[in-house]
N, CA, C and O of each residue as an XYZ file, in Angstrom:
764
protein
N     -35.400     -4.960     -2.918
C     -36.754     -4.789     -4.280
C     -36.747     -6.349     -4.713
O     -35.997     -7.057     -5.385
N     -38.193     -6.572     -3.850
C     -38.113     -7.907     -5.014
C     -38.565     -7.583     -6.500
O     -39.570     -6.916     -6.746
N     -37.651     -8.168     -7.552
C     -37.451     -8.532     -8.825
C     -38.561     -8.868     -9.400
O     -38.979     -8.572    -10.520
N     -39.043     -9.533     -8.541
C     -40.143    -11.233     -9.215
C     -41.124    -10.689     -8.080
O     -40.877    -10.326     -6.930
N     -42.427    -10.760     -8.857
C     -43.958    -11.390     -8.111
C     -43.692    -12.352     -7.097
O     -42.617    -12.862     -7.413
N     -44.139    -12.904     -5.966
C     -44.012    -13.897     -5.388
C     -45.521    -14.672     -5.923
O     -46.532    -14.224     -6.464
N     -45.020    -16.337     -5.382
C     -45.591    -17.034     -5.868
C     -46.941    -17.013     -5.609
O     -47.573    -17.524     -6.534
N     -47.850    -16.484     -4.401
C     -49.088    -16.572     -3.790
C     -49.361    -15.370     -4.166
O     -50.519    -15.098     -3.850
N     -48.752    -14.386     -4.779
C     -49.603    -13.369     -5.026
C     -50.406    -12.950     -6.460
O     -49.828    -13.231     -7.510
N     -51.590    -12.353     -6.516
C     -52.378    -12.516     -7.635
C     -51.778    -11.686     -9.211
O     -50.561    -11.527     -9.303
N     -52.103    -11.511     -9.629
C     -51.111    -10.566    -10.460
C     -52.135    -10.935    -11.759
O     -53.016    -11.756    -12.015
N     -51.436     -9.773    -12.424
C     -52.149     -9.175    -14.033
C     -52.569    -10.423    -15.231
O     -51.697    -11.241    -15.525
N     -53.669    -10.489    -15.757
C     -53.635    -11.277    -16.124
C     -53.372    -11.276    -17.569
O     -53.138    -12.326    -18.166
N     -53.401    -10.256    -18.086
C     -52.010     -9.950    -19.951
C     -52.392     -8.866    -19.233
O     -53.118     -8.476    -18.318
N     -51.302     -8.434    -20.335
C     -51.055     -6.765    -20.699
C     -52.451     -6.024    -21.473
O     -52.552     -4.813    -21.667
N     -52.994     -6.570    -21.675
C     -54.254     -5.801    -21.175
C     -55.467     -5.527    -19.904
O     -56.250     -4.577    -19.928
N     -55.433     -6.295    -19.109
C     -55.718     -5.997    -17.887
C     -54.575     -5.515    -16.891
O     -54.895     -5.091    -15.780
N     -52.836     -5.597    -17.406
C     -52.725     -4.764    -16.494
C     -52.359     -3.360    -17.184
O     -51.323     -2.962    -16.652
N     -52.876     -2.303    -18.322
C     -53.207     -1.515    -19.883
C     -54.284     -1.002    -18.807
O     -53.922     -0.114    -18.035
N     -55.514     -1.484    -18.721
C     -56.580     -1.707    -18.169
C     -56.625     -1.127    -16.651
O     -57.439     -0.287    -16.267
N     -55.801     -1.608    -16.006
C     -55.930     -1.574    -14.055
C     -55.216      0.073    -14.037
O     -55.606      0.925    -13.239
N     -53.844      0.390    -15.318
C     -53.353      1.763    -14.865
C     -54.008      2.711    -14.946
O     -54.107      3.812    -14.404
N     -54.892      1.614    -16.430
C     -55.856      3.757    -16.982
C     -56.925      3.944    -16.242
O     -57.724      4.835    -16.531
N     -57.211      2.627    -14.508
C     -58.345      3.228    -14.185
C     -57.929      4.073    -13.216
O     -58.453      5.176    -13.057
N     -56.273      3.315    -11.980
C     -55.724      4.261    -11.455
C     -55.864      5.332    -11.548
O     -56.238      6.097    -10.659
N     -55.460      5.711    -13.167
C     -54.999      7.283    -13.743
C     -56.638      7.967    -13.199
O     -57.085      8.658    -12.284
N     -56.954      7.501    -14.001
C     -58.638      8.039    -14.064
C     -58.824      8.425    -12.523
O     -59.107      9.619    -12.430
N     -58.764      7.880    -11.483
C     -59.021      7.697    -10.143
C     -58.125      8.741     -9.751
O     -58.633      9.292     -8.775
N     -56.884      9.348    -10.089
C     -56.277      9.811     -9.356
C     -55.595     11.145     -9.771
O     -54.515     11.482    -10.255
N     -57.093     11.926     -9.222
C     -57.219     13.392     -9.863
C     -56.309     14.793     -8.695
O     -56.964     15.099     -7.699
N     -54.792     15.593     -8.893
C     -54.121     15.800     -7.505
C     -52.568     14.775     -7.300
O     -51.357     14.830     -7.087
N     -53.816     13.800     -7.579
C     -52.333     12.507     -6.885
C     -52.865     10.635     -6.545
O     -53.643     10.108     -5.749
N     -52.093     10.207     -7.462
C     -52.550      8.988     -6.851
C     -51.850      7.826     -6.558
O     -51.825      6.686     -7.020
N     -51.084      8.642     -5.343
C     -50.478      7.603     -3.965
C     -51.569      6.642     -2.998
O     -51.255      5.533     -2.564
N     -52.765      7.231     -2.783
C     -53.552      6.946     -2.167
C     -54.294      6.114     -2.708
O     -54.677      5.161     -2.029
N     -54.669      6.229     -3.957
C     -55.302      5.362     -5.067
C     -55.127      4.176     -5.078
O     -55.777      3.176     -4.773
N     -52.969      4.681     -5.955
C     -52.260      3.010     -6.208
C     -52.334      2.691     -5.301
O     -53.408      2.096     -5.388
N     -51.954      2.544     -4.097
C     -51.664      1.553     -2.513
C     -52.543      0.844     -2.657
O     -52.325     -0.328     -2.963
N     -54.721      1.655     -2.365
C     -55.149      0.445     -1.955
C     -55.790     -0.279     -3.740
O     -56.216     -1.388     -4.061
N     -55.605      0.750     -4.362
C     -55.941     -0.960     -5.467
C     -55.102     -2.188     -5.969
O     -55.364     -3.124     -6.724
N     -53.367     -1.614     -4.852
C     -52.387     -2.400     -5.955
C     -52.198     -3.244     -4.574
O     -51.835     -4.330     -5.025
N     -52.230     -3.386     -3.135
C     -51.896     -3.496     -2.340
C     -53.053     -4.257     -1.387
O     -52.785     -5.090     -0.521
N     -54.079     -3.897     -1.657
C     -55.941     -3.735     -0.780
C     -56.250     -4.489     -1.832
O     -55.475     -5.437     -1.960
N     -57.034     -4.431     -2.579
C     -57.314     -5.117     -4.233
C     -57.403     -5.791     -4.743
O     -58.395     -6.520     -4.755
N     -56.265     -5.934     -5.549
C     -56.155     -6.032     -6.293
C     -54.445     -7.210     -5.494
O     -53.518     -7.451     -6.268
N     -54.413     -7.473     -4.747
C     -52.488     -7.710     -4.009
C     -51.444     -8.359     -5.252
O     -50.514     -9.165     -5.239
N     -52.065     -7.628     -6.212
C     -50.483     -7.456     -6.451
C     -49.164     -7.775     -6.224
O     -48.350     -8.466     -6.837
N     -49.095     -6.566     -4.342
C     -47.285     -6.622     -4.120
C     -48.448     -6.324     -2.260
O     -49.572     -5.868     -2.052
N     -47.507     -6.805     -1.485
C     -47.742     -6.437     -0.608
C     -47.020     -5.301      0.393
O     -45.889     -4.875      0.164
N     -48.092     -4.737      1.894
C     -47.376     -3.496      1.845
C     -46.474     -2.914      1.815
O     -46.485     -1.722      1.510
N     -45.148     -3.726      2.196
C     -43.196     -3.551      2.716
C     -43.348     -3.246      1.005
O     -42.969     -2.237      0.410
N     -44.043     -4.490      0.419
C     -42.956     -4.499     -1.155
C     -43.611     -2.895     -2.187
O     -43.031     -2.221     -3.039
N     -44.957     -2.785     -1.620
C     -45.478     -0.783     -2.150
C     -44.290      0.187     -1.886
O     -43.735      0.972     -2.654
N     -43.984     -0.192     -0.133
C     -43.149      0.864      0.372
C     -41.939      1.132     -0.515
O     -41.458      2.221     -0.827
N     -41.464     -0.371     -0.929
C     -39.881     -0.180     -1.002
C     -40.403     -0.108     -2.285
O     -41.423      0.341     -1.762
N     -40.754     -0.126     -3.795
C     -40.903      0.038     -4.766
C     -41.263      1.665     -4.725
O     -40.699      2.606     -5.284
N     -42.139      1.639     -4.059
C     -42.745      3.402     -3.813
C     -41.197      4.137     -3.627
O     -40.623      4.985     -4.310
N     -40.897      3.584     -2.679
C     -39.316      4.498     -2.527
C     -38.393      5.104     -3.340
O     -38.146      6.294     -3.534
N     -37.553      3.304     -4.129
C     -37.306      3.717     -5.562
C     -37.649      4.502     -6.340
O     -36.861      5.306     -6.838
N     -39.245      4.441     -6.703
C     -39.318      5.611     -7.348
C     -39.714      6.754     -7.238
O     -40.085      7.474     -8.165
N     -39.670      7.033     -6.060
C     -39.088      7.933     -5.773
C     -37.787      8.953     -6.499
O     -37.748      9.876     -7.313
N     -36.652      8.064     -5.552
C     -35.232      7.997     -6.222
C     -34.982      8.645     -7.673
O     -34.057      9.445     -7.815
N     -35.682      8.349     -8.578
C     -35.997      7.533    -10.285
C     -36.174      9.497    -10.698
O     -36.429     10.599    -10.213
N     -35.840      8.836    -11.822
C     -36.031     11.019    -12.374
C     -37.485     10.458    -13.255
O     -37.615      9.486    -13.999
N     -38.527     11.559    -12.800
C     -39.686     11.813    -13.522
C     -41.067     11.427    -12.816
O     -40.783     10.620    -11.931
N     -42.227     11.627    -12.832
C     -43.611     11.211    -11.732
C     -43.358      9.631    -11.691
O     -43.145      8.623    -12.367
N     -43.613     10.381     -9.837
C     -43.229      8.898     -8.954
C     -44.478      7.027     -9.543
O     -44.275      5.813     -9.565
N     -45.552      7.899     -9.857
C     -46.631      7.000    -10.074
C     -46.139      6.589    -11.059
O     -46.112      5.358    -11.061
N     -45.538      7.242    -12.309
C     -45.129      6.541    -13.264
C     -43.964      5.542    -13.943
O     -43.854      4.892    -14.983
N     -42.818      5.913    -12.235
C     -41.704      4.808    -12.361
C     -42.588      3.660    -11.486
O     -42.536      2.433    -11.404
N     -43.127      4.336    -11.097
C     -43.737      2.658     -9.521
C     -44.676      1.836    -11.059
O     -44.504      0.647    -11.328
N     -45.534      2.673    -11.812
C     -46.425      1.944    -13.173
C     -45.410      0.588    -14.261
O     -45.407     -0.607    -14.559
N     -44.449      2.282    -14.551
C     -43.101      1.160    -15.218
C     -42.412     -0.524    -14.345
O     -42.238     -1.697    -14.675
N     -42.252      0.202    -13.314
C     -41.435     -1.141    -12.283
C     -42.544     -2.458    -11.856
O     -42.412     -3.673    -11.707
N     -43.519     -1.624    -11.769
C     -44.577     -3.128    -11.780
C     -44.766     -3.589    -13.271
O     -44.615     -4.810    -13.300
N     -45.002     -3.151    -14.362
C     -45.338     -4.152    -15.697
C     -44.120     -4.410    -15.966
O     -44.110     -5.465    -16.599
N     -42.820     -3.916    -15.791
C     -41.569     -4.453    -15.852
C     -41.734     -6.312    -14.914
O     -41.311     -7.420    -15.245
N     -42.372     -5.934    -13.959
C     -41.846     -7.124    -13.128
C     -42.739     -8.161    -13.270
O     -42.335     -9.254    -12.874
N     -44.347     -8.078    -13.940
C     -44.901     -9.361    -14.518
C     -44.251     -9.593    -16.189
O     -43.868    -10.646    -16.699
N     -44.290     -8.383    -16.713
C     -43.719     -8.790    -18.310
C     -43.290     -7.941    -19.038
O     -43.588     -7.615    -20.187
N     -42.324     -7.459    -18.094
C     -40.681     -7.309    -18.928
C     -40.909     -5.889    -19.541
O     -41.267     -4.759    -19.210
N     -40.642     -6.348    -20.237
C     -40.562     -4.026    -21.417
C     -42.159     -4.694    -21.905
O     -43.133     -4.277    -21.277
N     -42.402     -5.797    -23.104
C     -43.611     -4.946    -23.051
C     -44.627     -4.633    -22.532
O     -45.562     -4.079    -23.109
N     -44.566     -5.084    -20.839
C     -45.658     -4.932    -19.603
C     -44.952     -3.335    -18.941
O     -45.650     -2.381    -18.596
N     -43.510     -3.374    -18.891
C     -43.349     -1.630    -18.792
C     -44.602     -0.508    -19.585
O     -45.258      0.468    -19.222
N     -44.470     -1.207    -20.667
C     -44.705     -0.171    -21.767
C     -46.298      0.298    -21.583
O     -46.779      1.430    -21.534
N     -47.065     -1.303    -21.483
C     -48.198     -1.513    -21.179
C     -48.756     -1.002    -19.916
O     -49.984     -0.936    -19.856
N     -48.013     -0.601    -18.818
C     -48.669      0.068    -17.528
C     -48.096      1.400    -18.090
O     -48.139      2.341    -17.297
N     -47.591      1.636    -19.265
C     -47.256      3.283    -18.987
C     -48.210      3.750    -19.884
O     -48.872      4.646    -19.360
N     -48.586      3.477    -21.156
C     -49.730      3.825    -21.654
C     -50.496      3.290    -20.918
O     -51.246      2.893    -21.810
N     -51.102      2.818    -19.733
C     -52.104      2.802    -19.281
C     -52.276      3.584    -18.081
O     -53.161      3.634    -17.228
N     -51.367      4.078    -18.226
C     -50.769      5.059    -16.935
C     -51.533      7.089    -17.667
O     -52.362      7.859    -17.181
N     -50.904      7.140    -18.601
C     -50.788      8.069    -19.276
C     -51.647      8.459    -20.273
O     -52.481      9.308    -19.957
N     -51.649      8.021    -21.466
C     -52.330      8.161    -22.309
C     -54.457      8.100    -22.380
O     -54.871      8.239    -23.531
N     -55.366      7.953    -21.500
C     -56.652      8.564    -21.362
C     -56.799      9.590    -20.555
O     -57.819     10.273    -20.461
N     -55.541      9.765    -19.800
C     -55.367     11.011    -18.951
C     -54.931     11.854    -19.762
O     -55.786     12.732    -19.879
N     -53.858     12.104    -20.528
C     -53.596     12.922    -21.738
C     -54.404     13.644    -22.197
O     -54.414     14.850    -22.441
N     -55.379     12.540    -22.359
C     -56.661     13.009    -23.838
C     -57.602     13.767    -22.912
O     -58.055     14.785    -23.436
N     -58.075     13.491    -21.472
C     -59.039     13.858    -20.628
C     -57.953     15.817    -20.313
O     -58.406     16.863    -20.776
N     -57.006     15.775    -19.727
C     -56.341     16.714    -19.430
C     -56.168     17.890    -20.756
O     -56.115     19.071    -20.413
N     -56.101     17.631    -21.935
C     -56.168     18.423    -23.088
C     -57.655     18.867    -22.738
O     -57.906     19.799    -21.974
N     -58.587     18.112    -23.368
C     -59.778     18.888    -23.237
C     -59.913     19.403    -22.078
O     -60.913     20.108    -22.212
N     -59.477     19.534    -20.795
C     -59.829     20.494    -19.416
C     -58.515     21.485    -19.229
O     -58.249     22.271    -18.320
N     -57.806     21.152    -20.425
C     -57.192     22.811    -20.642
C     -57.549     23.136    -22.020
O     -56.609     23.507    -22.723
N     -58.716     23.076    -22.561
C     -59.493     24.124    -23.802
C     -60.272     24.516    -22.575
O     -59.978     25.689    -22.345
N     -61.272     23.999    -21.535
C     -62.617     24.442    -21.209
C     -61.971     24.594    -20.456
O     -61.412     23.512    -20.637
N     -61.211     25.181    -19.292
C     -59.894     25.579    -18.673
C     -59.497     27.405    -19.777
O     -59.793     28.547    -19.425
N     -58.956     27.069    -20.753
C     -58.852     28.420    -21.510
C     -60.066     29.563    -21.888
O     -60.096     30.774    -22.104
N     -61.402     28.037    -21.819
C     -61.765     29.525    -22.022
C     -62.949     29.957    -20.981
O     -63.645     30.946    -21.211
N     -63.130     29.144    -19.816
C     -63.830     29.104    -18.166
C     -62.823     30.064    -17.600
O     -62.752     29.286    -16.648
N     -62.331     30.619    -17.414
C     -61.218     30.194    -16.996
C     -60.855     31.952    -15.937
O     -59.928     32.288    -15.201
N     -61.914     32.531    -16.322
C     -62.571     33.527    -15.939
C     -63.750     33.951    -14.839
O     -64.055     35.060    -14.401
N     -64.459     32.216    -14.483
C     -65.365     32.606    -14.343
C     -64.650     31.811    -12.177
O     -63.762     31.062    -11.770
N     -65.595     32.508    -11.655
C     -65.396     32.446    -10.205
C     -65.463     30.832     -9.816
O     -64.495     30.293     -9.280
N     -66.576     30.163    -10.100
C     -66.777     29.160    -10.259
C     -65.641     28.111    -10.548
O     -65.530     27.248     -9.678
N     -65.151     28.066    -11.152
C     -64.080     27.550    -11.788
C     -62.611     27.458    -10.763
O     -61.834     26.591    -10.363
N     -62.824     29.049    -10.636
C     -61.224     28.975     -8.535
C     -61.822     28.403     -8.120
O     -61.720     27.270     -8.591
N     -62.197     28.444     -7.730
C     -63.038     28.083     -6.621
C     -62.978     26.341     -6.199
O     -62.734     25.810     -5.115
N     -63.276     25.798     -7.413
C     -63.718     24.018     -7.756
C     -61.676     23.632     -7.398
O     -61.147     22.832     -6.627
N     -61.174     24.484     -8.227
C     -59.579     24.404     -8.730
C     -59.194     24.117     -6.878
O     -58.600     23.163     -6.374
N     -59.656     25.056     -6.364
C     -58.950     25.103     -4.668
C     -59.600     24.616     -4.016
O     -59.243     24.523     -2.842
N     -61.027     23.990     -4.468
C     -61.465     22.431     -3.007
C     -60.946     21.011     -3.644
O     -60.841     19.871     -3.191
N     -60.681     21.605     -4.872
C     -59.641     20.097     -5.415
C     -58.631     19.963     -4.940
O     -58.311     18.783     -4.799
N     -57.670     20.957     -4.479
C     -55.944     21.420     -3.838
C     -56.392     20.114     -2.631
O     -55.870     19.031     -2.366
N     -57.820     20.966     -2.001
C     -57.447     20.485     -0.557
C     -57.473     18.794     -0.532
O     -56.831     17.833     -0.107
N     -58.782     19.162     -1.359
C     -59.327     16.362     -0.978
C     -57.634     15.999     -1.775
O     -57.332     14.806     -1.755
N     -56.783     16.796     -2.317
C     -55.948     16.396     -2.466
C     -54.800     16.069     -1.306
O     -54.205     15.063     -0.919
N     -54.822     17.353     -0.999
C     -53.749     17.342      0.345
C     -54.021     16.092      1.306
O     -53.132     15.368      1.756
N     -55.394     15.954      1.548
C     -56.377     15.254      2.545
C     -55.796     13.470      2.091
O     -55.534     12.521      2.829
N     -55.765     13.589      0.687
C     -55.450     12.286      0.790
C     -54.277     11.761      0.580
O     -54.053     10.551      0.528
N     -53.234     12.904      0.411
C     -51.525     12.548      0.895
C     -51.583     12.167      1.937
O     -51.613     11.012      2.360
N     -51.624     13.985      2.900
C     -52.189     13.170      4.356
C     -52.729     11.591      4.954
O     -52.705     10.980      6.023
N     -52.989     11.475      4.209
C     -54.063      9.546      4.741
C     -52.843      8.765      4.602
O     -52.185      8.138      5.433
N     -52.640      9.032      2.851
C     -51.413      7.531      2.363
C     -50.502      7.522      3.619
O     -50.138      6.435      4.066
N     -50.135      8.622      4.182
C     -48.805      9.343      4.571
C     -48.662      8.370      5.841
O     -47.818      7.478      5.914
N     -50.115      8.833      7.357
C     -50.325      7.851      8.094
C     -50.571      6.432      8.068
O     -50.361      5.590      8.941
N     -50.973      6.337      7.108
C     -51.720      4.634      6.596
C     -50.068      3.646      6.633
O     -49.998      2.425      6.774
N     -48.983      4.526      6.477
C     -47.753      3.686      5.659
C     -47.294      4.468      6.940
O     -46.397      3.876      7.540
N     -47.594      5.371      7.370
C     -46.016      5.649      8.949
C     -46.536      4.083      9.615
O     -45.470      3.469      9.602
N     -47.181      3.493      9.964
C     -47.522      2.402     10.390
C     -45.638      1.615      9.883
O     -44.456      1.644     10.226
N     -46.157      1.283      9.327
C     -44.630     -0.089      8.858
C     -42.951      0.995      9.238
O     -41.777      0.756      8.956
N     -43.600      2.171      9.967
C     -41.989      3.051     10.371
C     -41.550      2.251     11.504
O     -40.351      2.466     11.678
N     -42.090      1.280     12.491
C     -41.707      0.790     13.432
C     -40.846     -0.271     12.886
O     -39.891     -0.867     13.384
N     -41.345     -0.346     11.891
C     -40.268     -1.832     10.871
C     -38.716     -1.445     10.369
O     -37.803     -2.269     10.317
N     -38.591      0.064      9.987
C     -37.091      0.511      9.744
C     -36.126      0.242     10.692
O     -36.306      0.252     11.910
N     -35.204      0.027     10.168
C     -33.960     -0.404     10.491
C     -33.664      1.243     11.748
O     -33.275      0.802     12.830
N     -33.742      2.449     11.774
C     -33.454      3.351     12.660
C     -34.417      3.333     13.241
O     -34.369      4.342     13.944
N     -35.936      2.477     13.555
C     -36.864      2.542     14.674
C     -37.864      3.673     14.371
O     -38.148      4.203     13.297
N     -38.324      3.896     15.638
C     -39.496      4.793     14.894
C     -39.633      6.165     15.935
O     -40.524      6.962     15.641
N     -38.858      6.435     17.030
C     -38.660      7.462     17.032
C     -37.701      8.294     16.365
O     -37.782      9.520     16.290
N     -36.685      7.498     15.830
C     -35.266      8.468     14.783
C     -36.608      8.646     13.808
O     -37.050      9.772     13.576
N     -37.248      7.386     13.231
C     -37.714      7.731     11.983
C     -39.055      9.021     11.884
O     -39.195      9.771     10.918
N     -39.876      9.021     13.047
C     -40.296     10.013     12.871
C     -40.078     11.084     12.975
O     -40.572     11.832     12.130
N     -39.033     11.803     14.318
C     -38.454     12.992     14.400
C     -37.971     13.455     12.645
O     -38.098     14.585     12.171
N     -37.362     12.131     11.857
C     -36.565     12.954     10.268
C     -38.280     13.180      9.665
O     -38.529     14.334      9.315
N     -39.194     12.364      9.563
C     -40.508     12.885      9.604
C     -41.107     13.552      9.543
O     -41.841     13.772      8.579
N     -41.024     14.378     10.926
C     -40.655     15.921     11.515
C     -40.471     16.839     11.245
O     -41.225     17.771     10.966
N     -38.854     16.701     11.294
C     -38.605     17.455     10.805
C     -38.879     17.579      9.731
O     -39.837     18.330      9.912
N     -38.821     17.430      8.449
C     -39.087     17.245      7.046
C     -40.334     18.913      6.956
O     -40.409     20.059      6.512
N     -41.147     17.752      7.844
C     -42.204     18.608      7.326
C     -42.434     20.239      8.173
O     -43.242     21.167      8.125
N     -41.180     19.883      8.930
C     -41.203     21.566      9.581
C     -40.485     22.281      8.357
O     -41.114     23.195      7.822
N     -38.962     21.884      7.755
C     -38.018     22.702      7.038
C     -39.074     22.927      5.861
O     -39.272     24.058      5.417
N     -39.721     21.839      5.391
C     -40.663     22.281      3.926
C     -42.183     22.966      4.022
O     -42.666     23.610      3.091
N     -43.005     22.676      5.560
C     -44.004     23.839      5.423
C     -44.125     24.829      6.102
O     -44.887     25.766      5.864
N     -43.309     24.713      7.109
C     -43.715     25.816      8.498
C     -42.468     27.149      8.171
O     -42.672     28.348      8.364
N     -40.956     26.423      7.543
C     -40.229     26.809      7.281
C     -39.283     27.503      6.607
O     -38.227     28.117      6.756
N     -40.823     26.843      5.065
C     -40.590     27.135      3.404
C     -39.525     26.911      2.502
O     -39.471     27.463      1.404
N     -38.185     25.662      3.172
C     -37.214     25.668      2.797
C     -37.390     24.928      1.503
O     -38.304     24.163      1.811
N     -36.989     24.574     -0.202
C     -37.272     24.439     -0.583
C     -36.595     22.342     -0.954
O     -35.616     21.596     -0.981
N     -38.055     22.436     -1.141
C     -37.717     20.931     -1.119
C     -36.614     19.730     -1.635
O     -36.757     18.520     -1.456
N     -35.564     20.352     -2.271
C     -34.600     19.275     -3.125
C     -33.609     19.377     -2.445
O     -32.826     18.433     -2.340
N     -33.371     20.840     -1.675
C     -32.076     20.760     -0.599
C     -32.748     19.889      1.009
O     -32.062     19.071      1.622
N     -33.879     20.214      1.354
C     -34.655     19.383      2.493
C     -34.210     17.799      2.223
O     -33.823     17.120      3.175
N     -34.281     17.266      0.927
C     -35.081     15.817      0.173
C     -32.947     14.730      0.502
O     -32.376     13.696      0.849
N     -32.826     15.878      0.100
C     -30.983     16.090     -0.660
C     -30.764     15.447      0.940
O     -30.795     14.265      1.280
N     -30.541     16.625      1.748
C     -30.400     16.616      3.224
C     -31.112     15.371      3.996
O     -30.694     14.282      3.604
N     -31.735     15.335      4.637
C     -32.686     14.508      5.028
C     -32.352     12.794      4.933
O     -32.041     11.871      5.685
N     -32.623     13.028      3.568
C     -32.601     11.668      2.483
C     -31.255     11.068      2.675
O     -31.091      9.902      3.034
N     -30.165     12.028      2.388
C     -28.614     11.801      3.124
C     -28.933     11.528      4.118
O     -28.682     10.346      4.354
N     -29.526     12.180      5.122
C     -28.525     11.451      6.375
C     -29.254     10.285      6.882
O     -28.733      9.478      7.653
N     -30.810     10.166      6.328
C     -31.439      9.119      6.121
C     -31.221      7.510      5.765
O     -31.627      6.430      6.195
N     -30.160      8.095      4.511
C     -29.333      6.545      3.678
C     -28.717      6.111      4.628
O     -28.754      5.003      5.162
N     -27.519      7.953      5.079
C     -26.446      6.978      5.857
C     -26.255      6.415      7.116
O     -25.382      5.647      7.521
N     -26.832      6.720      7.449
C     -27.853      5.841      8.845
C     -28.453      4.518      9.016
O     -28.456      3.656      9.896
N     -29.116      4.721      7.497
C     -29.726      3.293      7.404
C     -28.886      2.016      7.447
O     -28.847      0.898      7.960
N     -28.103      3.002      6.438
C     -26.814      2.219      5.486
C     -25.594      1.988      6.863
O     -24.932      1.033      6.456
N     -25.309      2.190      7.542
C     -24.837      1.736      9.024
C     -25.320      1.219      9.654
O     -25.008      0.081     10.003
N     -26.337      1.898     10.073
C     -27.256      0.174     10.687
C     -27.008     -0.839     10.454
O     -26.332     -1.547     11.200
N     -27.603     -1.299      9.068
C     -27.776     -2.145      8.153
C     -26.311     -2.886      7.700
O     -26.322     -3.835      6.917
N     -25.020     -2.334      8.292
C     -24.220     -2.880      7.602
C     -23.610     -3.020      9.289
O     -22.394     -3.205      9.340
N     -23.805     -3.001      9.655
C     -23.659     -3.551     11.493
C     -23.399     -5.277     11.131
O     -23.242     -6.083     12.048
């Protein structure tokens, strides 16, 4: 994991830029912001490379708490230290919190309407599609993983089968397959 930005990377101009950027990211991500964050930070703003994004996302996933909040803290800290981490965190949470509170009040009032339930089911399908598209986009980096493409794909497919088809709870699958993948990667890198 790269702890400081590469000199050829553009970077946030100020804490305000960081706050506004993460607020806009949070407002775009209904049901999950992974696809949006990857596109904005890597492709549009170019604050990090695809490889840096994957590395930082992997670290954000193993830390306690929501992945994207962890990523915001890490990126804010990368550029401005603790004030940057707090600005990114505030950007990620402040406006969405107000919106969620307002939507909660509306949902409590209109939850019994069939159109509301249908709209929520539709949003869940869109979110699943966004997550799948991002996974496919990031899968191209598996060929650079120390385990190689075939074993990496095998572990991905096995994880999908265990969770989606066999309904094994997520935590045991992550601990089991993640532990195996980490162990094999460590052995491969230690040679």
